[in-house]
GUVEX-291774 format. One line per field, with one value per residue (C-alpha): x, y, z; residue in one letter. Coordinates in nm, 4 decimals, decimal comma. Each point is the difference from the previous one (the first is absolute). Layout:
X: [X:...]
Y: [Y:...]
Z: [Z:...]
resn: [A:...]
***
This chain:
X: [12,5301:-0,3233:-0,2646:-0,0337:-0,2792:-0,3114:-0,1969:-0,3612:-0,1954:-0,3554:-0,2379:-0,2971:0,0731:-0,2889:-0,3722:-0,1656:0,2681:0,0397:0,2567:0,3545:0,1712:0,3762:0,1460:0,3620:0,1492:0,3314:0,0429:0,2478:-0,0140:0,2446:0,0320:0,2023:-0,2979:-0,0451:0,3640:0,0875:0,2246:-0,0485:-0,2218:-0,2099:0,1854:-0,0584:-0,2178:0,0206:-0,2593:-0,1141:-0,3099:-0,2804:-0,3595:-0,0723:-0,2079:0,3325:0,0326:-0,3131:0,2388:0,2441:0,0345:0,0204:-0,3686:-0,0788:0,0770:-0,1533:-0,3385:-0,3002:-0,3181:-0,2926:-0,2359:0,2317:-0,1222:0,3314:0,3609:0,3212:0,3516:0,3315:0,3685:0,2345:0,3502:0,0830:0,3333:-0,0103:0,2812:0,0265:0,2742:0,0718:-0,0033:0,3778:0,0989:0,3335:0,1523:0,1391:-0,0568:-0,2983:-0,2752:-0,1009:-0,2766:-0,1528:-0,1431:0,2287:0,0805:-0,2191:-0,0790:-0,2864:-0,0709:-0,3390:-0,1803:-0,3738:-0,2840:-0,3354:-0,3663:-0,2887:-0,3685:-0,3189:-0,3561:-0,1741:-0,3390:0,1392:0,2599:0,3137:0,3475:0,2287:0,3732:0,2572:0,3740:0,2945:0,3390:0,3193:0,3370:0,2956:0,1033:0,3669:0,2913:-0,1531:-0,2869:0,2370:-0,1678:0,3241:0,1742:-0,2974:-0,0183:0,3766:0,0040:-0,3051:0,1572:0,3274:-0,1769:-0,2142:0,2939:-0,1672:0,1547:0,1354:-0,1500:0,3150:-0,1472:-0,1400:0,2653:-0,1988:-0,3294:-0,2255:0,1412:-0,1520:-0,3288:-0,2689:-0,3341:-0,3147:-0,3106:-0,3741:-0,2110:-0,3778:-0,2173:-0,3720:-0,1796:-0,3699:-0,2041:-0,1698:-0,1029:-0,0272:-0,1275:0,0945:0,3239:0,0235:0,1058:0,0861:0,1412:0,0931:0,3265:0,1651:0,3160:0,2488:0,3508:0,1765:0,3428:0,3727:-0,0076:-0,3116:-0,2496:-0,2675:-0,3678:-0,1575:-0,3335:-0,0890:-0,2153:0,0273:-0,1831:-0,0076:-0,1653:0,0007:-0,0660:0,1082:-0,0836:-0,1525:0,2622:-0,1590:-0,0526:0,3701:0,1112:0,1618:0,2325:0,0111:-0,1551:-0,1381:-0,3464:0,0453:-0,2938:0,0228:0,3119:0,1137:0,0325:0,1067:-0,0328:0,1223:0,0488:0,0643:0,0975:0,0740:0,1221:0,0915:0,2284:0,0700:0,3547:0,1218:0,3185:0,1943:0,3144:0,1365:0,0314:0,0337:0,2016:-0,0629:-0,0769:0,3694:0,2072:0,3447:0,2104:0,1513:-0,3380:-0,2009:-0,3650:-0,2958:-0,1306:-0,3703:-0,0110:0,1193:-0,2645:-0,3192:-0,2720:-0,2589:0,1017:-0,2110:0,0145:-0,1815:0,0025:-0,1313:-0,0028:-0,1057:-0,0519:-0,0530:-0,0442:-0,1056:-0,1435:0,2609:0,2777:0,0295:0,2091:-0,0402:0,1867:-0,0252:0,1409:0,0342:0,0596:0,0985:0,0298:0,3044:0,0810:0,2269:0,0249:0,3199:-0,1120:-0,2100:-0,2934:0,0830:-0,1353:0,0467:-0,1697:-0,1174:-0,0279:-0,1352:-0,0498:-0,2317:-0,1837:-0,2238:-0,1480]
Y: [10,6705:-0,0481:0,0867:0,0055:0,1567:-0,1740:0,2686:-0,0602:0,2718:-0,0875:0,1439:-0,1642:-0,0140:-0,1734:-0,0453:0,2035:0,2471:0,1911:0,2490:-0,1434:-0,0648:-0,0206:-0,2372:-0,0418:-0,2622:-0,0689:-0,3742:-0,2323:-0,3762:-0,1410:-0,2686:0,2135:0,0488:-0,3781:-0,0449:-0,2007:0,0798:-0,2616:-0,1348:0,2908:0,2508:0,3342:0,1628:0,3549:0,1435:0,2977:0,0268:0,2160:-0,0121:0,3015:0,0957:0,0373:-0,3797:-0,0519:0,0594:-0,2704:-0,2382:-0,2945:0,0597:-0,1845:-0,3292:0,0870:-0,1334:0,2090:-0,1762:0,0501:0,1188:0,2263:0,3378:0,1707:-0,0842:0,1509:-0,0551:0,0213:-0,0750:-0,1118:-0,1234:-0,2489:-0,1364:-0,3228:-0,1603:-0,3690:-0,1637:-0,3223:0,0010:0,0205:0,3222:0,0270:-0,2929:0,0541:-0,3678:-0,1430:-0,1134:-0,3186:-0,0938:0,3476:0,2672:0,1466:0,3703:0,1747:0,3571:0,1146:0,3354:0,0208:0,2755:-0,0633:0,1413:-0,0226:0,0007:-0,0075:-0,0056:-0,0386:-0,1162:0,1506:-0,1554:-0,3545:0,0692:-0,0766:0,1532:-0,1148:0,0564:-0,0810:0,0669:-0,0481:-0,0292:0,0774:-0,0067:-0,2093:-0,2468:-0,0097:0,2409:0,2509:0,0523:0,1761:-0,1690:-0,1432:0,3373:0,1719:-0,2563:0,0082:0,3810:0,0031:-0,2537:0,1920:0,3268:-0,1512:-0,1941:-0,3392:-0,3301:0,0403:-0,2328:-0,1613:-0,2555:0,2158:-0,1263:-0,3280:0,1589:-0,1106:0,1124:0,2688:-0,1218:0,1989:0,0441:-0,0038:-0,0827:0,0464:0,0159:-0,0034:0,0321:0,0182:0,1121:-0,0789:0,1808:-0,2485:0,2339:0,3761:0,1798:0,3362:-0,0678:-0,3650:-0,1497:-0,3563:-0,0951:-0,3264:0,0169:-0,2015:0,0755:-0,1541:0,0830:-0,1408:0,0819:-0,0239:0,1005:-0,1625:-0,2611:-0,0512:0,0375:0,1229:0,0115:0,1852:0,2533:0,3648:0,1248:0,3727:0,1724:0,3512:0,3546:-0,0115:0,0669:-0,2738:-0,2382:-0,0171:0,3757:0,0481:-0,2751:-0,1646:0,2978:0,1905:0,3480:-0,0001:0,0338:0,0929:0,0324:0,3215:0,1431:-0,3061:-0,3624:-0,2883:-0,3605:-0,3505:-0,2523:-0,3748:-0,1843:-0,3771:-0,1507:-0,3457:-0,0215:-0,2995:0,0403:-0,1217:0,2035:0,2590:0,1328:0,1543:-0,3562:-0,2104:0,2371:0,0840:-0,2587:-0,0305:-0,1314:0,1230:-0,2710:0,2499:0,1056:-0,1743:-0,0798:-0,1475:-0,2834:-0,0319:-0,3266:0,1919:0,2715:0,0169:0,0069:0,1733:0,3161:0,1742:0,3706:0,1994:0,3796:0,2127:0,3743:0,3223:0,3247:0,3507:0,3225:0,3604:0,1701:-0,0581:-0,1519:-0,3485:-0,2912:-0,3749:-0,2621:-0,3711:-0,3117:-0,2975:-0,3639:-0,2316:-0,3773:-0,1966:0,0438:-0,3051:-0,3124:0,0859:0,3602:0,1559:0,2355:0,3661:0,3225:0,3443:0,3387:0,2405:0,3698:0,2759:0,3729:0,1590:0,3157:0,1138:0,3191]
Z: [7,5517:0,1933:-0,2543:-0,3764:-0,1965:-0,1185:-0,1761:-0,0907:-0,1803:-0,0889:-0,2561:-0,1688:-0,3684:-0,1702:0,0604:0,2739:0,0975:0,3238:0,1222:-0,0413:0,3322:0,0308:0,2548:0,1105:0,2263:0,1701:0,0539:0,1667:0,0646:0,2528:0,2657:0,2415:0,2347:0,0194:0,1094:-0,3098:-0,2940:-0,2682:-0,2829:-0,1325:0,2112:-0,1719:-0,2646:-0,1332:-0,2345:-0,2070:-0,2146:-0,1338:-0,1194:-0,2199:-0,3077:-0,1820:-0,0052:-0,2056:-0,2930:0,1087:-0,3012:0,2415:0,0770:-0,3226:0,1761:0,3375:0,1063:-0,1052:0,1186:-0,2333:0,2723:0,2004:0,1288:0,0644:-0,0776:0,1357:-0,1309:0,1788:0,0058:0,2783:0,0708:0,2747:0,1244:0,2048:0,1992:0,0957:0,2082:0,1921:0,3804:0,0417:-0,1728:0,1828:-0,1892:-0,3492:-0,0839:-0,1875:0,2395:-0,1824:0,2445:-0,0006:-0,2273:-0,2683:-0,0134:-0,2553:-0,0925:-0,2217:-0,1624:-0,1720:-0,1921:-0,0047:-0,2097:0,1807:-0,0896:0,2494:-0,0919:0,2049:-0,0508:0,3007:-0,0788:-0,0043:0,2687:-0,2010:0,0002:-0,2829:-0,0055:-0,2665:-0,0077:-0,2310:0,1728:-0,1912:0,1726:0,1050:0,2683:0,0943:0,0588:-0,2438:0,2468:0,2419:0,2985:0,1375:-0,0037:0,1630:0,2808:0,0590:0,0262:0,2243:0,2396:-0,0099:0,0791:0,2792:0,1494:-0,0554:-0,1065:-0,3512:-0,2639:-0,1368:-0,2401:-0,2783:-0,2441:0,0135:-0,1066:-0,2829:-0,3357:-0,2230:-0,1384:-0,1842:0,1754:-0,2114:0,2042:-0,0524:0,3147:0,0431:0,3091:0,0722:0,3168:0,0521:0,2621:0,2374:0,2833:-0,0438:0,3089:0,1532:0,1863:-0,1093:-0,3347:-0,1009:-0,3391:-0,1641:-0,1906:-0,2769:-0,1979:-0,2404:-0,1200:-0,3048:-0,1411:0,0603:0,3696:0,1481:-0,1167:0,2642:0,0890:0,3249:0,1817:0,3168:0,1815:0,0986:0,3098:0,0767:0,2932:0,1436:-0,1192:-0,3641:-0,3615:-0,2128:-0,1438:-0,3457:-0,0254:0,0717:-0,2427:0,3042:0,0469:0,3274:0,0160:-0,3540:0,1509:0,3649:0,2395:0,1975:0,1578:0,1924:-0,1040:0,2187:-0,1139:0,0687:-0,2816:-0,0030:-0,3176:0,0028:-0,3298:-0,1308:-0,3035:-0,2249:-0,1302:-0,3376:-0,0310:0,2006:-0,1667:0,3223:0,1328:-0,3145:-0,2175:-0,3643:-0,2628:-0,0928:0,2889:0,1092:0,1645:0,2448:0,1417:0,2730:-0,0783:0,1842:-0,2188:-0,0752:0,1961:0,3090:-0,0358:0,2024:-0,2630:0,2231:0,1880:0,2625:0,0769:0,2667:-0,0053:0,2857:-0,0577:0,1609:-0,1889:0,1319:-0,1931:0,0395:-0,3070:-0,2716:0,2127:0,1444:0,1230:-0,0478:0,2004:-0,0843:0,1619:-0,2352:0,0900:-0,2845:0,0281:-0,1180:-0,3680:-0,0096:0,2136:0,1882:0,0581:0,2727:0,0436:-0,0422:0,1488:-0,1510:0,0019:-0,2676:0,0784:-0,2230:0,0421:-0,2556:-0,1007:-0,2826:-0,1395]
resn: [M:M:F:A:L:L:V:L:T:I:G:P:L:L:G:Q:Q:T:R:P:E:K:F:Y:Q:L:G:W:D:N:D:V:F:M:M:T:D:Y:Y:Y:T:Q:G:L:S:F:G:T:Y:H:P:F:F:Q:N:N:P:V:N:L:V:L:L:K:P:K:D:Y:E:K:V:V:Y:G:F:S:V:F:Q:R:T:Y:T:P:K:D:I:K:S:D:E:I:Q:Y:A:D:R:P:Y:A:G:V:L:V:F:T:S:H:S:R:A:I:N:K:E:R:G:F:L:Y:S:S:E:L:D:L:G:V:M:G:P:A:S:G:A:G:K:V:Q:Y:R:Y:H:E:W:S:D:N:T:L:P:N:G:W:H:N:Q:Q:Y:N:W:P:V:V:N:Y:N:L:S:L:Y:K:S:L:V:N:L:P:G:L:E:L:Y:G:K:T:S:A:R:I:G:T:L:H:D:D:A:S:V:G:F:L:L:R:T:G:K:M:G:N:Y:L:D:S:H:G:L:A:L:N:N:Y:A:G:D:W:Q:L:N:L:S:I:E:P:T:L:T:V:V:G:Y:N:A:T:L:M:G:G:W:H:R:N:E:K:I:H:Y:V:E:F:S:E:M:N:K:I:I:G:K:W:R:T:G:I:G:A:S:Y:K:S:F:G:L:N:F:N:V:I:L:Q:S:K:E:F:K:S:G:S:H:H:W:Y:T:S:T:S:L:F:F:N:F]
***
């Protein structure tokens, strides 16, 4: 299974409204192009932004800045797959990353203040980590179908654990010129899956729509028939808790965990992406480098690919 759906349908719902625009995206994260097959090895996603979701009861807890101009609401589902380096062995890899699968349903809110140059984003994640996520079965079938090494250690994965996470992010426009945009970025996550805080930058250049006008979503406000842009996004994250490594708050003696003392408390990530689109159709391709998450681990490369269209 090469791609899963990430559907994004956008329509301004409050404040100064414009014509609703519907946006759909097929997305797939994988490290196959980097010739690796471990750590965060696969991600499959489906989601939507649509006026329908202004009636989502979860919106009551999502961020609504007092001075926003426009707000859009959405919903998505994301399955993530994590493995150690040696997936052939059926034994626990005590010096490496545990197997973990995550299935998350996310309610989204995005709002902008164009005058001040702010983009706000808030999310509520609800889901599960563990066998109930189905990630192990999906990876096994995919490797079986593609004639790759079978991942034989999924019986050692992190146990079923509820995911309830609240995530916030803020982008601030620093440079906004035709064909060149620079944003400062800060974000935080708190809950049963991730507790961390991040800072970074986003640089975009090329023929493209304005990032704020599009709520940070491709093609929501495209400029002409063609778009072609390059983006660079370095991020530093201070980590307090990561359930995919450390397990849930209640430990199972039969499961391998990475202890907090073995974790790297500051993680670096560098994303380089290229996006191309024609009218309402487009493709994004990103290469991501992430530094070591734990002391005995290693840096990891993976890619993120998305095919999208709107109307």
